[in-house]
C-alpha positions as CSV (number, residue, x, y, z in Angstrom):
1,M,60.7,98.7,119.8
2,T,60.3,98.9,116.0
3,F,62.1,101.4,113.8
4,S,58.8,102.8,112.6
5,E,58.3,104.2,116.1
6,F,61.2,106.6,115.7
7,N,59.3,108.6,113.1
8,F,62.2,108.8,110.6
9,V,61.6,110.6,107.3
10,P,59.9,108.3,104.8
11,E,62.9,107.9,102.6
12,L,65.0,106.6,105.5
13,Q,62.3,104.3,106.7
14,E,62.0,103.0,103.1
15,G,65.7,102.1,103.2
16,L,65.3,100.2,106.5
17,D,62.3,98.3,105.1
18,A,64.3,97.4,102.0
19,M,67.1,96.0,104.1
20,G,64.7,94.1,106.3
21,F,65.3,96.0,109.5
22,E,62.3,96.0,111.8
23,K,63.2,95.8,115.5
24,A,65.7,98.0,117.2
25,T,68.5,96.5,119.4
26,P,68.9,97.8,123.0
27,I,71.6,100.3,122.1
28,Q,69.6,101.6,119.2
29,E,66.4,101.8,121.4
30,Q,68.2,103.9,124.0
31,A,70.6,106.0,121.9
32,I,68.5,107.1,118.9
33,P,65.9,109.1,120.9
34,I,68.6,111.0,122.7
35,I,70.5,111.8,119.5
36,L,67.3,112.9,117.8
37,E,66.9,115.4,120.7
38,G,70.3,116.9,119.8
39,K,72.1,116.0,123.0
40,D,75.7,114.8,123.4
41,I,76.0,111.2,124.3
42,I,78.6,108.8,125.7
43,A,77.7,105.2,125.1
44,T,79.2,101.9,126.1
45,A,78.3,99.1,123.8
46,Q,80.5,96.2,122.5
47,T,80.8,95.3,118.8
48,G,77.9,93.3,117.3
49,T,75.2,95.2,119.3
50,G,74.1,97.4,116.4
51,K,75.8,100.5,117.7
52,T,76.8,101.7,114.2
53,A,73.2,102.0,113.1
54,A,72.5,103.6,116.5
55,F,74.4,106.8,115.4
56,I,74.0,106.6,111.6
57,L,70.2,106.5,111.5
58,P,69.5,109.7,113.6
59,V,72.2,111.8,111.9
60,L,70.9,110.7,108.4
61,N,67.5,111.7,109.5
62,K,68.8,115.1,110.6
63,I,70.8,115.7,107.4
64,S,67.8,114.9,105.3
65,K,66.1,117.9,106.8
66,S,69.0,120.4,106.6
67,H,70.0,122.6,103.7
68,G,73.3,124.0,102.5
69,K,76.5,122.5,101.3
70,G,79.6,121.2,103.1
71,V,80.5,118.4,105.4
72,K,77.8,118.1,108.1
73,V,79.0,114.9,109.9
74,L,82.5,113.7,110.7
75,I,82.9,110.1,112.0
76,I,86.4,109.2,113.3
77,A,87.3,105.5,113.5
78,P,90.5,103.8,114.6
79,T,91.2,101.6,111.5
80,R,90.8,101.6,107.7
81,E,88.6,98.5,107.8
82,L,86.2,100.0,110.3
83,A,86.1,103.3,108.3
84,I,85.3,101.5,105.1
85,Q,82.6,99.4,106.8
86,I,80.9,102.4,108.3
87,D,80.9,104.1,105.0
88,Q,79.3,101.0,103.4
89,Q,76.5,101.0,106.0
90,I,75.9,104.7,105.4
91,Q,75.5,104.1,101.7
92,G,73.0,101.3,102.3
93,L,70.9,103.1,104.8
94,A,71.0,106.4,102.8
95,Y,70.1,104.8,99.4
96,F,66.8,106.7,99.1
97,L,68.0,109.9,100.7
98,G,70.6,111.1,98.2
99,I,73.1,111.8,101.0
100,S,76.8,111.3,100.1
101,S,79.7,110.0,102.2
102,I,83.4,109.3,101.7
103,P,85.9,107.2,103.7
104,I,89.3,108.8,104.3
105,Y,92.1,106.6,105.3
106,G,95.8,106.0,104.8
107,G,97.7,103.1,103.4
108,G,96.9,103.6,99.8
109,D,99.0,104.9,96.9
110,G,99.0,108.4,95.5
111,K,96.0,107.6,93.3
112,V,93.9,106.8,96.3
113,W,95.0,110.0,98.0
114,E,94.1,112.1,94.9
115,Q,90.7,110.5,94.8
116,Q,90.0,111.3,98.4
117,R,91.2,114.9,98.0
118,K,89.0,115.5,94.9
119,A,85.9,113.9,96.6
120,L,86.3,116.3,99.5
121,E,86.7,119.3,97.3
122,M,83.5,118.3,95.4
123,G,81.7,118.0,98.7
124,A,80.3,115.2,100.8
125,D,77.7,115.3,103.5
126,I,79.5,112.7,105.7
127,V,83.2,112.0,106.1
128,V,84.4,108.8,107.8
129,A,88.1,109.1,108.6
130,T,91.0,107.6,110.4
131,P,92.8,110.2,112.6
132,G,96.2,110.1,110.9
133,R,95.0,110.7,107.3
134,L,92.5,113.4,108.5
135,I,95.3,115.2,110.3
136,A,97.3,115.3,107.0
137,L,94.4,116.7,105.1
138,L,93.8,119.4,107.6
139,A,97.4,120.3,107.6
140,G,97.3,120.7,103.8
141,G,94.1,122.8,104.0
142,K,92.2,120.3,101.9
143,V,89.1,120.1,104.0
144,K,86.9,122.5,105.8
145,F,84.5,121.8,108.6
146,D,82.8,125.2,108.9
147,S,79.3,123.7,108.3
148,L,79.8,120.6,110.6
149,E,76.9,119.7,112.9
150,N,77.9,116.3,114.3
151,L,81.2,114.7,115.5
152,I,81.1,111.0,116.1
153,L,83.9,109.0,117.7
154,D,83.5,105.2,117.2
155,E,85.6,102.7,119.2
156,A,87.0,105.5,121.3
157,D,88.7,103.2,123.7
158,R,90.7,101.6,121.0
159,M,91.7,105.0,119.5
160,L,93.1,106.0,122.8
161,D,94.9,102.7,123.2
162,M,96.5,103.3,119.8
163,G,97.8,106.7,120.9
164,F,95.3,108.9,118.9
165,S,94.1,111.1,121.8
166,D,96.3,114.1,120.8
167,D,95.4,113.7,117.1
168,I,91.7,113.8,118.0
169,L,92.1,116.9,120.1
170,T,93.9,118.5,117.2
171,I,91.1,117.6,114.9
172,V,88.5,119.0,117.3
173,K,90.3,122.4,117.2
174,H,89.3,122.6,113.5
175,L,85.6,122.0,114.3
176,P,82.9,124.4,115.2
177,Q,82.3,124.6,119.0
178,K,78.6,124.5,118.5
179,R,78.0,120.9,117.4
180,Q,76.6,117.6,118.7
181,T,79.2,115.1,119.8
182,L,78.6,111.4,120.1
183,L,81.2,109.0,121.7
184,F,80.8,105.3,121.4
185,S,83.2,102.9,123.2
186,A,83.3,99.2,123.8
187,T,84.8,99.7,127.3
188,M,84.7,102.7,129.6
189,P,88.0,103.0,131.6
190,P,88.6,106.2,133.5
191,K,90.8,107.6,130.7
192,I,87.8,107.6,128.4
193,R,85.7,109.5,130.9
194,Q,88.5,112.0,131.4
195,F,88.9,112.4,127.7
196,S,85.2,112.9,127.0
197,Q,85.1,115.8,129.4
198,Q,87.3,117.7,126.9
199,I,85.1,117.3,123.9
200,L,81.5,116.6,125.1
201,N,79.0,119.0,126.6
202,K,76.8,117.6,129.4
203,P,76.5,114.2,127.7
204,E,73.8,111.6,128.4
205,Q,75.2,108.2,129.4
206,I,74.2,104.8,128.2
207,S,75.7,101.4,129.0
208,I,74.7,98.1,127.4
209,A,75.6,94.8,129.2
210,L,79.3,95.1,128.8
211,G,81.3,91.8,129.0
212,K,78.6,89.4,128.0
213,T,79.2,87.1,125.0
214,A,76.3,86.3,122.5
215,K,73.9,83.6,123.6
216,G,74.5,81.7,120.4
217,V,78.2,81.1,120.8
218,S,79.5,77.8,122.3
219,Q,82.8,78.4,124.1
220,Y,85.5,75.9,124.8
221,V,89.1,75.9,126.0
222,Y,92.1,73.5,125.5
223,H,95.0,73.4,128.0
224,V,98.1,73.1,125.8
225,Y,101.8,73.7,125.6
226,D,103.0,76.2,123.0
227,G,104.5,73.3,120.9
228,Q,101.1,71.7,120.6
229,K,99.1,74.6,119.3
230,E,99.8,74.2,115.5
231,A,98.9,70.5,115.6
232,L,95.7,71.2,117.5
233,A,94.7,74.0,115.1
234,N,95.2,71.5,112.2
235,H,93.1,68.9,114.0
236,I,90.2,71.3,114.6
237,L,90.2,72.6,111.1
238,K,90.2,69.1,109.6
239,S,87.4,67.9,112.0
240,Q,84.7,69.7,110.0
241,D,84.3,71.5,106.7
242,Y,84.2,75.0,108.0
243,Q,83.2,77.8,105.6
244,A,84.3,80.8,107.6
245,V,87.0,80.7,110.4
246,I,89.1,83.5,112.0
247,I,92.2,82.5,114.0
248,F,93.5,85.2,116.3
249,C,97.2,85.4,117.2
250,S,98.8,87.9,119.6
251,T,101.5,89.3,117.2
252,K,101.9,89.7,113.4
253,D,105.0,87.5,113.6
254,K,102.9,84.7,115.0
255,V,100.3,85.3,112.3
256,K,102.9,84.9,109.6
257,S,104.3,81.8,111.2
258,L,100.9,80.1,111.6
259,F,99.9,81.1,108.1
260,K,103.0,79.3,106.6
261,A,102.2,76.2,108.6
262,L,98.5,76.1,107.7
263,K,98.7,77.0,104.0
264,K,100.1,73.5,103.2
265,S,96.7,72.0,104.0
266,F,94.1,74.8,103.8
267,M,92.8,77.8,101.9
268,V,94.1,80.5,104.3
269,E,95.4,84.0,104.3
270,A,97.2,86.2,106.8
271,F,95.8,89.5,107.9
272,H,98.1,92.0,109.7
273,A,99.4,95.6,109.8
274,D,102.2,95.0,107.3
275,L,99.7,94.5,104.4
276,D,99.0,97.5,102.1
277,Q,95.4,98.6,101.6
278,N,94.9,96.9,98.3
279,E,96.0,93.5,99.8
280,R,93.7,94.1,102.8
281,E,90.7,94.8,100.6
282,K,91.4,91.9,98.4
283,I,91.6,89.5,101.3
284,M,88.5,90.8,103.0
285,S,86.5,90.7,99.8
286,A,87.5,87.0,99.3
287,F,86.6,86.2,102.9
288,K,83.2,87.9,102.7
289,N,82.2,86.1,99.5
290,K,83.4,82.8,101.0
291,S,86.0,82.1,98.3
292,L,88.5,82.3,101.2
293,K,87.6,80.2,104.2
294,I,90.2,80.8,106.9
295,L,91.9,84.0,108.1
296,V,94.8,84.2,110.5
297,A,94.8,87.6,112.0
298,T,95.9,90.0,114.8
299,D,93.3,91.9,116.9
300,I,93.0,94.3,114.0
301,L,90.0,92.1,113.0
302,S,88.5,91.7,116.5
303,R,86.4,94.9,116.2
304,G,84.3,96.5,113.6
305,I,84.5,93.8,110.9
306,D,81.0,92.7,109.9
307,V,81.3,89.4,108.1
308,E,78.2,87.2,108.2
309,D,78.1,83.5,109.2
310,I,81.5,83.1,110.8
311,E,81.3,79.6,112.2
312,L,84.4,79.3,114.3
313,V,86.8,81.6,116.1
314,I,90.1,80.2,117.4
315,N,92.1,82.1,120.0
316,F,95.5,80.7,119.1
317,D,96.9,83.0,121.8
318,S,94.8,84.1,124.8
319,P,94.1,87.8,124.6
320,N,95.8,90.1,127.1
321,D,92.6,91.9,128.1
322,P,89.3,90.2,128.9
323,E,87.5,92.7,126.8
324,D,89.5,91.7,123.8
325,Y,88.2,88.1,124.3
326,V,84.6,89.4,124.1
327,H,85.4,91.3,120.8
328,R,87.1,88.3,119.3
329,V,84.3,85.9,120.2
330,G,81.8,88.5,119.0
331,R,82.9,87.8,115.4
332,T,80.7,84.7,115.5
333,A,77.1,84.1,116.5
334,R,76.0,87.5,115.2
335,A,72.4,88.5,114.6
336,E,71.2,85.7,116.9
337,K,72.9,82.9,114.9
338,K,75.0,80.1,116.2
339,G,78.8,79.9,116.4
340,K,81.8,78.3,118.2
341,A,84.8,79.8,119.9
342,V,87.8,77.8,121.0
343,T,90.8,79.1,123.0
344,F,94.2,77.6,123.6
345,V,95.5,78.3,127.1
346,N,99.1,77.6,128.1
347,E,100.7,77.8,131.6
348,K,101.4,81.5,131.2
349,D,97.9,82.4,130.3
350,R,96.0,80.6,133.1
351,Y,95.5,83.8,135.1
352,K,94.4,85.8,132.0
353,Y,91.7,83.2,131.4
354,R,90.5,83.4,135.0
355,N,90.0,87.1,134.4
356,I,88.1,86.3,131.2
357,E,85.7,84.0,133.0
358,N,85.2,86.6,135.7
359,L,84.2,89.2,133.1
360,I,81.8,87.0,131.1
361,G,80.3,85.6,134.3
362,M,80.7,81.9,133.4
363,E,83.1,79.0,133.6
364,I,84.2,77.9,130.1
365,E,84.2,74.1,129.4
366,V,87.6,72.5,129.1
367,L,87.9,69.9,126.4
368,P,90.3,67.0,126.5
369,N,93.2,67.2,124.1
370,P,92.9,64.8,121.1
371,E,94.9,61.6,121.6
372,E,97.4,62.5,118.8
373,I,98.1,65.9,120.4
374,G,99.0,64.5,123.8
375,S,98.1,65.8,127.2
376,G,98.7,69.4,128.1
377,P,99.5,71.2,131.3
378,D,97.3,70.6,134.3
379,L,96.1,74.1,134.9
380,N,93.5,73.2,137.4
381,K,95.8,71.9,140.1
382,K,96.6,74.3,142.9
383,H,100.3,75.1,143.4
384,A,101.7,75.3,146.9
385,K,102.4,78.8,148.1
386,K,106.0,79.7,148.5
387,T,107.2,80.8,151.9
388,S,108.3,84.3,152.3
389,G,111.9,83.4,153.1
390,G,113.1,83.0,149.6
391,N,115.6,80.0,149.7
392,K,115.0,79.5,153.4
393,K,113.5,76.3,154.5
394,S,110.1,76.4,156.2
395,S,109.9,75.8,159.9
396,S,107.9,72.6,159.6
397,N,110.7,71.0,157.5
398,Y,113.6,72.3,159.5
399,K,115.2,69.7,161.8
400,K,116.6,71.0,165.0
401,K,120.3,70.2,165.2
402,K,122.2,69.5,168.4
403,P,124.3,72.5,169.4
404,F,128.0,72.2,169.3
405,R,130.1,72.5,172.4
406,K,130.9,76.0,173.3
407,Q,134.6,76.8,173.4
408,S,134.4,80.4,174.5
409,K,132.5,82.6,177.0
410,P,129.2,81.0,178.1
411,K,127.1,84.1,177.2
412,E,128.4,84.5,173.6
413,N,125.6,85.0,171.1
414,R,125.7,82.3,168.4
415,N,123.2,84.0,166.0
416,S,125.3,84.7,162.9
417,N,122.7,87.2,161.7
418,S,122.9,89.4,164.8
419,P,125.1,92.5,165.2
420,E,126.7,91.0,168.3
421,S,127.8,88.0,166.3
422,E,129.4,90.1,163.7
423,S,131.2,92.1,166.3
424,Q,132.6,89.0,168.0
425,E,133.7,87.6,164.6
426,T,135.6,90.8,163.9
427,K,137.3,90.6,167.3
428,A,138.2,86.9,166.7
429,K,140.0,87.8,163.5
430,A,142.2,90.2,165.4
431,K,143.4,87.5,167.8
432,P,146.5,85.4,167.3
433,S,146.5,82.8,164.6
434,A,145.9,79.8,166.9
435,E,142.7,81.2,168.3
436,K,141.7,82.4,164.7
437,G,141.9,78.8,163.6
438,K,139.6,77.7,166.4
439,F,137.1,80.3,165.4
440,R,137.1,79.2,161.8
441,E,136.6,75.6,162.9
442,R,133.6,76.6,165.0
443,K,132.2,78.8,162.2
444,N,132.5,76.0,159.6
445,I,130.6,73.6,161.9
446,K,127.8,76.1,162.3
447,D,127.6,76.8,158.5
448,G,127.2,73.1,158.0
449,L,124.2,73.0,160.3
450,D,122.5,75.9,158.5
């Protein structure tokens, strides 16, 4: 389906033509007609599928036909980077429409805060905001949403994971009840559906092939010990002159550690939550214009970052959730291009990786470790199941011992675990010392057999 078939206003179509957009993606093809009809929508689509344009284009078309001042569209996103990126896409698509937008996010200095406040007071058609900063503006009475027509939640699952559900519900209380609400999420766990019932009105539902990686990405895995990871990362980066690489680590401390190790040999920067907004923007700008070739990052970069021609993604640590793997790998092979993804898997991560393979529906090729790295753990061998007896020996290995000669009543029960045995032992302790010694002797022999 081509964009011309949506019958957008001429100025919006002119912007699409100028940017070279002709054919709609599956999420755009399904979502845009429903949004143009004014219905609420709950859509599942992973990053890299064109979902941002799927909600931007129909609301731009709607705003171009409306009159009056004030904020007409509020878009809520989980991170500063995603908010900035959405705003940039709006500016590009709305170039011939004269529609204004502003990103609202935290992390800047007082000057940035003042600029955001003034821009809101002057008026903007579209506000793209992170929940925390928007809550602060609402508390200060700096923004009004009386004329709002559309509420859009992007990456809703991630916002709930980050603990923003209460903030979002607080924001919704400041919005008109009569509005169109669009919820987009990369995954659709039960908590998202429950949450959507509180803010959406009879939504249409769309789901686009969740869990599949792009066709153009070649995926590989190395079986390694933790102590081999840095050397392997060095080896891979030196094997080819890569122009754009993202290395994902599980924590910001690991990001900092790997950055220190790699900066001795490569042009690399670390990207994590401890950076202020100016540092983040400077690093991302350098990465986008290819003056910086390698980024070591947390999962903050796994979603909503649109950087063209990323050639290689390295999962230095296996992601905890299979869906996060899809998002990480989705940074490469975008727009039908080619890319490569390599994942380091240690002994602790072997089961995580089985879940990843189950989600994406394919077995990922295991590459042999380079000779200088050395062999890693054998994660393919099947470990023997433990018996349910803890430290007890299995019956197949237990050798039957000859019983010792009984020295008491013939019918005495010799099972030390039975209540009768415990009773007899108690009685034996009450007997004279000579018989007590005989009992201890028998008990010691039995303990030796067990």
